[in-house]
C-alpha positions as CSV (number, residue, x, y, z in Angstrom):
1,M,191.0,-232.2,95.5
2,Q,190.5,-235.9,96.8
3,V,188.1,-237.5,98.6
4,G,188.8,-237.6,102.5
5,S,190.7,-234.1,101.7
6,R,190.6,-231.3,104.4
7,R,189.6,-227.9,103.0
8,A,189.6,-224.4,104.9
9,I,188.0,-221.3,103.1
10,L,189.5,-218.2,104.6
11,N,187.8,-214.7,103.9
12,P,190.9,-212.1,104.7
13,A,188.3,-209.2,104.7
14,S,186.2,-210.7,107.5
15,G,186.2,-208.6,111.0
16,D,189.6,-206.3,111.4
17,G,191.3,-208.3,108.5
18,D,194.5,-208.7,110.2
19,H,194.1,-212.7,110.2
20,A,194.7,-213.8,107.0
21,D,198.2,-215.0,107.1
22,S,198.6,-216.4,110.6
23,V,195.2,-218.2,110.3
24,E,196.3,-219.8,107.0
25,R,199.6,-220.8,108.2
26,L,197.9,-222.6,111.2
27,L,195.2,-224.4,109.1
28,S,198.1,-225.4,106.6
29,A,200.0,-226.8,109.6
30,R,196.9,-229.1,110.6
31,G,196.4,-230.4,107.0
32,F,193.8,-227.8,105.5
33,A,194.1,-226.6,102.0
34,V,193.2,-223.2,102.0
35,S,191.7,-221.1,100.0
36,R,190.9,-217.4,100.1
37,T,187.7,-215.3,98.7
38,E,188.2,-212.3,96.7
39,G,185.1,-210.9,96.7
40,P,181.1,-211.7,97.5
41,G,179.9,-215.0,96.2
42,D,183.8,-216.2,96.5
43,A,183.0,-218.0,99.5
44,R,179.8,-220.1,98.1
45,E,181.6,-221.0,95.3
46,L,184.7,-222.5,97.2
47,G,182.0,-224.1,99.5
48,R,180.3,-225.9,96.2
49,A,183.3,-227.2,94.8
50,A,184.7,-228.3,98.3
51,G,181.4,-230.4,98.3
52,E,181.6,-231.4,94.6
53,A,185.1,-232.7,95.5
54,R,183.4,-234.6,98.3
55,A,185.6,-232.8,100.9
56,S,185.6,-234.8,104.2
57,E,186.3,-231.8,106.2
58,V,185.7,-227.8,105.6
59,A,187.1,-225.2,108.1
60,V,185.6,-221.7,107.6
61,A,187.5,-218.8,108.5
62,G,185.1,-215.8,108.7
63,G,181.9,-214.5,109.8
64,D,178.3,-215.7,110.2
65,G,178.0,-214.2,106.3
66,T,181.0,-215.9,105.4
67,V,180.0,-219.8,106.8
68,N,176.4,-219.1,105.3
69,E,177.8,-218.6,102.1
70,V,179.7,-221.8,102.3
71,L,176.9,-223.8,103.5
72,R,174.8,-222.7,100.8
73,G,178.0,-223.8,98.5
74,L,177.5,-227.2,100.2
75,A,174.0,-227.7,100.4
76,G,173.8,-226.5,96.4
77,A,176.5,-229.8,95.9
78,D,174.4,-231.9,97.9
79,H,177.2,-232.5,100.3
80,L,175.9,-231.1,104.0
81,D,175.2,-234.4,105.1
82,A,178.6,-235.8,104.2
83,V,180.9,-233.0,105.5
84,T,182.1,-232.2,108.9
85,L,182.2,-228.3,109.4
86,S,184.4,-226.0,111.4
87,V,184.3,-222.5,112.2
88,V,187.1,-220.0,112.8
89,P,186.1,-216.7,114.3
90,V,187.5,-213.8,112.6
91,G,184.2,-211.7,111.8
92,T,182.7,-208.9,114.0
93,A,180.5,-210.8,115.9
94,N,180.6,-214.7,115.4
95,L,177.3,-215.6,116.7
96,L,177.8,-219.2,115.7
97,A,181.1,-220.0,116.7
98,G,180.1,-218.3,120.3
99,T,177.3,-220.5,120.5
100,V,179.1,-223.7,120.2
101,G,181.9,-222.9,122.3
102,V,184.4,-221.5,120.1
103,T,185.8,-218.2,121.7
104,D,188.9,-217.1,119.5
105,R,191.0,-218.0,116.3
106,R,193.5,-220.1,117.9
107,Q,190.5,-222.0,119.8
108,G,188.8,-222.3,116.7
109,I,192.0,-223.5,114.8
110,E,192.3,-226.6,117.3
111,V,188.9,-227.3,117.4
112,A,189.2,-227.4,113.6
113,D,191.7,-229.9,114.0
114,T,190.6,-232.1,116.8
115,G,187.4,-230.9,118.2
116,A,184.4,-233.0,119.0
117,V,181.6,-233.4,116.5
118,R,178.2,-233.1,116.9
119,T,175.3,-233.5,114.2
120,I,172.9,-230.6,114.2
121,D,170.2,-229.1,112.9
122,V,169.9,-226.9,109.7
123,G,167.3,-224.4,109.1
124,F,166.0,-223.9,105.5
125,A,164.2,-220.8,104.6
126,G,163.0,-221.6,101.4
127,D,166.0,-223.3,99.8
128,E,168.5,-221.7,101.6
129,P,170.1,-223.0,105.0
130,F,171.3,-221.1,107.9
131,L,172.6,-222.1,111.2
132,V,172.0,-219.1,113.4
133,S,169.0,-217.4,112.7
134,C,166.1,-215.9,109.8
135,I,165.1,-212.9,110.8
136,A,162.1,-210.5,109.3
137,G,161.1,-206.6,110.4
138,L,163.0,-204.2,112.1
139,P,166.4,-206.3,112.8
140,A,166.4,-207.3,109.4
141,D,166.3,-203.9,108.0
142,A,168.6,-202.5,110.9
143,S,171.4,-205.3,110.4
144,L,173.2,-203.0,107.7
145,A,173.4,-200.0,110.0
146,A,174.2,-201.9,113.6
147,S,177.7,-200.8,113.9
148,G,180.5,-203.4,114.4
149,E,181.0,-202.3,118.4
150,L,177.4,-203.1,118.8
151,K,177.4,-206.0,117.2
152,A,180.4,-207.1,119.0
153,R,178.6,-206.3,122.6
154,F,175.4,-207.7,121.7
155,G,175.2,-210.1,119.3
156,T,171.9,-210.6,117.3
157,L,170.2,-207.4,120.0
158,A,172.4,-205.2,118.0
159,F,170.0,-205.0,115.5
160,L,167.0,-204.2,117.6
161,L,169.2,-201.8,119.3
162,T,169.9,-199.8,116.2
163,G,166.8,-200.6,114.6
164,A,164.7,-198.9,116.9
165,Q,167.3,-195.9,117.1
166,E,167.4,-195.5,113.5
167,A,164.3,-196.6,112.3
168,I,161.5,-194.5,113.8
169,E,159.2,-194.7,110.9
170,F,159.4,-198.2,110.6
171,D,155.9,-199.0,109.4
172,G,155.8,-202.5,110.9
173,L,155.2,-205.8,109.2
174,D,151.7,-207.2,108.0
175,I,152.0,-211.0,107.9
176,T,150.2,-214.2,108.9
177,V,152.7,-216.7,110.3
178,E,151.4,-220.5,110.2
179,A,153.6,-223.3,111.8
180,M,153.7,-226.6,112.9
181,G,154.4,-226.2,116.6
182,E,155.4,-228.7,118.8
183,D,152.2,-228.9,120.6
184,G,150.4,-229.0,117.2
185,P,149.1,-226.3,114.7
186,F,149.6,-222.3,115.3
187,T,148.3,-219.6,113.5
188,W,149.3,-215.6,114.5
189,S,148.4,-213.0,112.2
190,G,148.8,-209.1,112.5
191,S,151.1,-206.5,112.5
192,A,154.6,-207.3,114.0
193,T,158.0,-205.0,114.7
194,C,160.0,-208.6,114.2
195,L,159.6,-212.0,113.7
196,L,162.6,-213.8,114.6
197,V,163.4,-217.6,114.1
198,G,166.3,-219.2,115.7
199,N,168.2,-222.5,115.0
200,A,171.0,-221.8,117.0
201,R,169.7,-218.7,118.8
202,K,166.9,-218.4,120.9
203,F,165.1,-215.2,121.7
204,V,163.1,-215.4,124.9
205,N,163.7,-216.5,128.3
206,R,167.8,-216.1,128.7
207,G,168.5,-215.7,125.2
208,G,171.5,-217.3,123.8
209,Q,171.9,-220.4,122.6
210,A,169.0,-222.8,121.4
211,D,169.1,-226.5,121.1
212,M,170.8,-226.9,118.1
213,E,169.8,-231.0,118.3
214,D,166.5,-230.9,119.0
215,G,164.8,-230.6,115.6
216,L,162.8,-227.4,116.5
217,L,163.0,-223.9,115.3
218,D,162.9,-220.9,118.4
219,V,160.2,-218.6,117.1
220,A,159.4,-214.9,118.5
221,I,157.1,-212.8,117.3
222,V,157.2,-209.5,118.6
223,E,153.6,-207.3,118.1
224,R,153.9,-203.9,116.7
225,M,155.0,-201.3,119.5
226,P,156.0,-198.0,120.0
227,T,159.8,-197.5,118.9
228,G,160.8,-195.9,122.0
229,N,159.4,-198.9,124.1
230,L,161.3,-201.4,122.0
231,V,164.8,-200.1,122.9
232,A,164.1,-199.0,126.3
233,E,163.1,-203.0,126.8
234,A,166.1,-204.0,124.8
235,I,168.8,-202.0,126.5
236,G,167.2,-203.0,129.9
237,H,166.8,-206.5,129.7
238,R,168.8,-207.5,126.5
239,L,166.5,-210.0,125.8
240,L,162.8,-210.8,125.1
241,A,161.3,-212.1,128.1
242,A,158.8,-215.1,127.8
243,D,156.3,-213.2,129.7
244,T,156.8,-209.6,127.8
245,D,153.5,-208.2,126.7
246,G,153.4,-208.4,123.1
247,V,155.7,-211.3,122.3
248,T,154.3,-214.6,121.4
249,H,156.9,-217.7,121.3
250,V,156.5,-220.9,119.7
251,R,159.2,-223.6,118.9
252,A,158.2,-225.2,115.6
253,T,159.5,-227.8,112.9
254,E,158.4,-225.6,109.9
255,L,156.5,-222.3,109.5
256,S,154.9,-219.7,106.6
257,V,155.4,-216.3,106.6
258,D,152.5,-214.5,104.2
259,G,153.6,-210.7,103.6
260,H,149.8,-210.2,102.3
261,G,151.2,-209.4,98.8
262,E,154.1,-207.3,100.2
263,P,157.4,-208.3,100.3
264,V,159.3,-208.7,103.7
265,T,163.0,-208.5,103.8
266,F,164.6,-211.8,105.7
267,S,168.1,-211.8,107.2
268,R,169.4,-215.5,107.2
269,D,172.4,-215.4,109.1
270,G,173.0,-211.7,107.8
271,E,172.7,-212.6,104.0
272,F,169.5,-210.5,102.7
273,A,166.5,-211.5,100.7
274,E,163.2,-210.6,99.9
275,H,160.0,-212.9,99.9
276,E,156.2,-212.3,99.6
277,R,156.0,-215.5,101.3
278,L,158.6,-217.7,102.8
279,D,158.5,-221.5,104.2
280,I,160.9,-221.9,106.8
281,A,161.8,-225.5,108.3
282,V,164.3,-227.5,110.1
283,R,166.3,-230.6,108.8
284,E,166.9,-232.3,112.0
285,R,170.7,-233.4,112.6
286,T,171.6,-233.0,109.1
287,L,175.4,-231.6,109.6
288,D,178.5,-232.7,111.6
289,L,180.2,-229.7,113.5
290,R,183.0,-229.6,115.4
291,V,182.5,-227.8,118.3
292,G,184.3,-226.1,121.7
293,P,184.2,-227.6,125.0
294,S,181.8,-225.3,126.2
295,Y,179.1,-226.3,123.9
296,E,176.0,-227.1,125.5
297,P,173.8,-229.7,123.5
298,D,170.8,-229.3,125.5
299,P,170.7,-225.8,126.7
300,E,167.7,-224.8,129.8
301,Y,164.6,-223.1,128.7
């Protein structure tokens, strides 16, 4: 691979799986050298290879999990701040693509070629990067069970809905959260149903897109509550309102989550890991990302 080259990483198994040949053909016509993944971990290795070769542009055709794998590979090659990333949505929920104004695969290919470039924040959970969110508790445990239909309709809240329906015996998280908020230090300790940390997503007020260029993470802590109440609220509002009882909201540059000696399952853009303690932080304006015309750089809170 030559310096300045355009690379595309295509996951042929994402979504309904009928996109691979047409997406490869269209990306190739725009000067992208396309590599296909063949199994778990391939996207990360291809991302690392692109970074080590100092590729100037990397397009990812896949879902949020594929994007995260590529992101981890680029970070491992110390290339996040020297590449322009773009997303061609061929997964199920495609939360990142929708957030940055890319609505379908054809538009994604056009954006990958000529879309506007914004420099966005990147979240880090330990040493692992994420663009959309890092979540723990009920939605993280329920992510594997959420159906494709629910993900397509409700995005992140599909995990809340599935979790409320299927994890009736969920014991909650006994955690302490310490954060450096925009208004100073913040500490919360107790039993939580879930912890939601968004970079591209916010979970209070109207939900939807967070400001990806403000150097802050959008954090919501949902206190322990009866599962039936949670599912009713999620179905009724499809969001966690800022004034909902039992929901604590803070915007922070960094936070630590302590499970008091017990492992906590985290889902980082759909990639799972367990930690007894995890430090989460944001690196302000680290990654160049091509965005669609409806992308809003400064959404209202």
